[in-house]
C-alpha positions as CSV (number, residue, x, y, z in Angstrom):
1,M,-76.1,23.0,41.7
2,A,-79.5,21.7,40.8
3,D,-78.5,18.4,39.3
4,S,-75.6,15.9,39.6
5,F,-74.5,12.8,37.8
6,S,-71.7,10.5,39.0
7,F,-70.2,7.6,37.1
8,E,-67.0,5.6,36.5
9,A,-65.1,5.9,33.3
10,I,-61.5,5.3,32.0
11,G,-60.6,3.9,35.4
12,T,-61.6,6.8,37.6
13,N,-64.6,8.5,39.2
14,W,-66.4,11.3,37.5
15,R,-69.0,13.8,38.7
16,V,-71.0,16.3,36.6
17,D,-72.8,19.2,38.3
18,S,-75.2,21.5,36.5
19,R,-77.5,24.3,37.4
20,A,-80.0,23.0,34.8
21,P,-81.3,19.4,34.8
22,L,-79.2,16.8,33.1
23,L,-81.5,15.0,30.8
24,P,-81.2,11.2,30.2
25,R,-80.0,11.6,26.7
26,Q,-77.3,14.0,27.9
27,R,-76.1,11.6,30.5
28,T,-76.0,8.8,27.9
29,E,-74.0,11.0,25.6
30,L,-71.4,11.6,28.3
31,L,-71.1,7.9,28.9
32,Q,-70.7,7.3,25.1
33,L,-68.0,9.9,24.9
34,A,-66.0,8.1,27.6
35,E,-66.5,4.7,26.0
36,E,-65.4,6.0,22.6
37,Y,-62.3,7.7,24.1
38,D,-61.4,4.6,26.0
39,T,-61.8,2.4,23.0
40,L,-59.3,4.5,21.1
41,Y,-56.7,5.3,23.7
42,S,-56.7,2.8,26.6
43,R,-53.6,0.7,27.0
44,F,-55.4,-1.3,29.6
45,R,-57.9,-3.0,27.3
46,R,-57.0,-5.4,24.5
47,D,-59.7,-4.2,22.1
48,S,-58.5,-0.6,21.9
49,G,-56.8,1.2,19.0
50,V,-53.7,1.7,21.1
51,A,-53.6,-2.1,21.7
52,A,-53.8,-2.7,18.0
53,L,-50.8,-0.4,17.4
54,A,-48.8,-2.2,20.1
55,E,-49.5,-5.5,18.4
56,S,-48.7,-4.6,14.8
57,G,-47.8,-0.9,14.4
58,G,-49.3,0.8,11.4
59,H,-52.0,3.5,11.2
60,L,-54.8,4.4,13.7
61,P,-57.4,6.9,12.3
62,L,-58.5,9.4,15.0
63,P,-61.6,11.6,15.3
64,R,-61.2,15.4,14.8
65,H,-60.1,16.0,18.4
66,G,-57.2,13.7,17.9
67,A,-55.2,16.4,16.1
68,A,-55.4,18.7,19.1
69,L,-54.1,16.0,21.5
70,G,-51.3,15.1,19.2
71,S,-50.3,18.8,18.8
72,L,-50.2,19.3,22.5
73,M,-48.2,16.1,23.2
74,R,-45.7,17.1,20.5
75,T,-45.3,20.6,22.0
76,L,-44.8,19.2,25.5
77,H,-42.3,16.7,24.1
78,D,-40.3,19.4,22.5
79,L,-40.4,21.8,25.5
80,T,-39.3,19.1,27.9
81,D,-36.6,17.6,25.5
82,G,-38.5,14.4,25.4
83,G,-39.4,14.2,29.1
84,V,-43.1,14.0,28.1
85,T,-44.0,11.6,25.2
86,P,-46.8,9.1,24.4
87,L,-44.0,6.6,23.8
88,V,-43.6,6.3,27.6
89,G,-46.3,3.6,27.6
90,E,-43.9,0.7,27.2
91,R,-41.6,2.1,29.9
92,L,-44.6,2.3,32.3
93,A,-45.5,-1.3,31.4
94,A,-42.0,-2.5,32.0
95,Q,-42.0,-0.9,35.5
96,G,-45.1,-2.9,36.3
97,Y,-47.9,-0.5,35.4
98,D,-49.2,-2.7,32.6
99,A,-52.5,-3.9,31.3
100,D,-52.8,-6.6,33.9
101,Y,-51.8,-4.2,36.8
102,S,-49.1,-6.7,37.7
103,F,-47.0,-4.0,39.5
104,V,-44.0,-6.2,38.9
105,P,-41.1,-4.6,37.0
106,T,-39.8,-6.7,34.1
107,A,-36.9,-4.6,33.0
108,P,-34.6,-1.9,34.4
109,P,-35.5,1.8,33.6
110,S,-34.5,3.0,30.2
111,P,-35.3,6.0,28.0
112,A,-38.4,5.9,25.8
113,R,-37.9,5.4,22.1
114,A,-37.4,8.6,20.0
115,W,-40.6,10.2,18.6
116,D,-39.0,11.1,15.2
117,D,-37.7,7.6,14.7
118,L,-41.1,5.9,15.2
119,L,-44.2,8.1,15.6
120,D,-46.0,10.3,13.1
121,W,-49.1,12.0,14.6
122,T,-51.0,14.1,12.1
123,A,-54.6,15.4,11.7
124,D,-55.4,12.1,10.0
125,G,-54.3,9.9,12.9
126,V,-51.4,8.1,14.4
127,T,-48.9,6.1,12.4
128,L,-46.2,3.9,14.0
129,A,-43.3,2.6,11.9
130,E,-43.2,-0.5,14.2
131,P,-45.2,-1.8,17.1
132,A,-45.1,0.4,20.3
133,L,-47.3,0.9,23.3
134,L,-48.6,4.5,23.5
135,D,-49.8,6.2,26.6
136,V,-51.8,9.5,26.4
137,G,-52.4,9.8,30.1
138,A,-50.3,13.0,30.2
139,A,-53.3,14.9,28.8
140,G,-56.0,12.5,27.7
141,K,-58.2,12.6,30.7
142,G,-58.2,16.4,30.5
143,Q,-59.2,16.3,26.9
144,L,-62.1,14.0,27.8
145,V,-63.2,16.5,30.4
146,D,-63.2,19.1,27.7
147,L,-65.2,17.0,25.3
148,M,-67.9,16.4,28.0
149,V,-68.1,20.1,28.8
150,E,-68.4,21.0,25.1
151,S,-71.2,18.4,24.7
152,L,-73.1,19.9,27.6
153,V,-72.6,23.5,26.4
154,A,-73.9,22.4,22.9
155,A,-76.9,21.0,24.7
156,G,-77.6,24.4,26.3
157,H,-75.9,24.2,29.7
158,Q,-74.5,27.5,30.9
159,D,-73.4,26.6,34.4
160,V,-71.7,23.3,34.7
161,I,-68.7,21.5,36.2
162,V,-67.1,18.3,35.0
163,D,-64.8,16.7,37.6
164,A,-62.7,13.6,36.8
165,S,-61.3,12.9,40.3
166,G,-59.6,16.3,40.6
167,D,-59.2,17.2,36.9
168,M,-62.0,19.6,36.3
169,R,-63.4,22.3,34.0
170,R,-66.1,24.8,34.9
171,I,-68.3,27.0,32.7
172,G,-70.3,29.7,34.5
173,D,-70.3,33.1,36.1
174,G,-68.3,34.1,39.2
175,S,-65.9,31.7,40.8
176,I,-65.7,28.8,43.2
177,T,-63.0,27.9,45.8
178,V,-61.3,24.6,45.3
179,A,-59.0,23.0,47.9
180,L,-55.6,21.6,46.8
181,E,-55.4,18.1,48.4
182,H,-52.2,17.4,50.3
183,P,-50.4,14.6,48.5
184,Y,-49.5,12.9,51.7
185,D,-52.8,13.4,53.5
186,A,-56.1,13.2,51.6
187,S,-58.0,14.6,54.6
188,S,-56.1,18.0,54.4
189,A,-55.2,20.7,51.9
190,I,-52.1,22.7,51.2
191,G,-54.1,25.6,50.1
192,T,-57.0,26.8,47.9
193,V,-57.5,28.4,44.5
194,G,-60.3,30.2,42.8
195,L,-61.8,28.7,39.7
196,G,-63.9,30.8,37.3
197,S,-64.7,29.6,33.8
198,G,-61.7,27.4,33.1
199,A,-59.9,24.3,34.2
200,L,-58.0,23.1,37.2
201,C,-56.0,19.9,37.0
202,A,-53.8,18.0,39.4
203,S,-51.2,15.3,39.3
204,A,-49.6,13.6,42.3
205,S,-47.0,10.8,42.3
206,N,-48.7,9.2,45.3
207,R,-51.9,8.4,43.3
208,R,-50.5,5.2,41.8
209,T,-47.6,3.7,43.7
210,W,-46.1,0.3,44.0
211,G,-42.8,-1.2,45.0
212,D,-40.0,0.9,46.3
213,G,-40.3,4.4,44.9
214,L,-42.2,3.3,41.8
215,H,-45.2,5.4,40.6
216,H,-46.9,6.4,37.4
217,V,-45.0,9.6,36.6
218,L,-41.8,8.8,34.7
219,D,-39.3,11.1,33.0
220,A,-39.3,9.5,29.6
221,R,-35.7,10.7,29.0
222,T,-34.5,8.2,31.7
223,G,-37.5,5.9,32.2
224,R,-37.1,6.5,36.0
225,C,-39.9,7.7,38.3
226,V,-39.6,11.4,39.2
227,D,-38.5,11.8,42.8
228,T,-38.2,15.6,43.1
229,V,-41.7,16.9,42.4
230,V,-44.6,15.1,44.2
231,A,-47.6,17.1,43.1
232,S,-48.6,19.7,40.6
233,W,-51.7,21.8,40.0
234,V,-52.4,23.9,37.0
235,L,-55.1,26.5,36.1
236,A,-55.6,27.0,32.4
237,E,-58.3,27.8,29.9
238,D,-59.0,24.2,29.1
239,A,-58.5,20.9,30.9
240,M,-56.4,19.2,28.2
241,T,-53.8,21.9,28.4
242,A,-53.9,22.0,32.2
243,D,-53.6,18.2,32.4
244,G,-50.7,18.1,30.1
245,L,-48.9,20.9,31.9
246,C,-49.4,19.1,35.2
247,T,-47.3,16.2,33.8
248,A,-44.7,18.5,32.2
249,L,-44.1,20.3,35.4
250,F,-42.7,17.0,36.9
251,V,-39.8,17.1,34.4
252,A,-39.5,20.8,33.4
253,D,-39.2,24.2,35.1
254,P,-42.3,26.4,34.8
255,V,-40.2,29.0,33.0
256,E,-39.5,26.6,30.2
257,L,-43.3,26.2,29.6
258,A,-44.5,29.8,30.2
259,G,-43.4,31.1,26.8
260,S,-45.8,28.7,25.1
261,F,-48.7,28.5,27.5
262,D,-50.8,30.9,29.6
263,F,-51.3,29.2,33.0
264,D,-51.0,29.4,36.8
265,Y,-49.5,26.6,38.8
266,V,-48.6,25.2,42.3
267,L,-45.8,22.7,42.7
268,M,-44.9,20.7,45.8
269,Y,-41.5,19.1,46.1
270,S,-40.4,16.0,47.9
271,D,-38.5,18.1,50.5
272,G,-41.8,19.8,51.5
273,R,-41.2,23.1,49.6
274,A,-43.9,24.7,47.5
275,R,-43.6,26.9,44.5
276,F,-46.4,28.9,42.8
277,S,-47.0,31.4,40.0
278,I,-47.4,35.1,40.9
279,P,-50.1,36.3,41.1
280,L,-52.0,33.2,42.1
281,A,-55.8,33.4,42.6
282,G,-55.6,31.6,45.9
283,A,-53.6,31.0,49.0
284,L,-51.2,28.3,50.3
285,F,-51.3,27.4,53.9
286,S,-48.1,27.6,56.0
């Protein structure tokens, strides 16, 4: 790639690679997109829209892309029988993954509150019947990747990769080979996949761990950390979908998702087994 731009946003490292030069105004727009998204959805900053909902409930207007995120989250919620839900935020905070990063549990695990009792997510925004802490981490980072790609394409870029620490989307001809990082050894891979124009996202329970068996991937039906799946990778058309499916695969069988989404996947389980879609554009190492 001819040009590269690295920065930190929404608590993780980003890299944009483009065959055409990345102009200063284009770099600035990417940073503005990240700041605007964080200001809306971050549960780790006290000036965000999500923080305001947690304080008093009510209505939070969202930009046009908010409808797509809400629709995906609702679909994943329904397909997983509530295993994936934005209402998992308060359960994550109770297990120590809170705004202060205390990593000290304050309550035993319990199911997230019911979507239909509390949350109304429409094209106009999010409405909560009473205060609740939302978390859109199941698909939010992927959507921000998409928004950045769309911004660059609108600016005339035809060969570009936006990579948010392993959640990536590529626009361009041909394909590239991407290694699948081993969840227990960052210096090795369990295999490789080919990525054309599309997205590859990953989720691993070892990325954010604390305490005894505590990590950031909860089954919202129980409030407990998932201990069967340790890593997931998904290839899909866009990063928001791929990111959301990565989370859903921790709590649902791929067959339960395949009727609603077109995707390829790799799963790694805590007993060392791997499972993948057939045919997969790649290879797993023995």
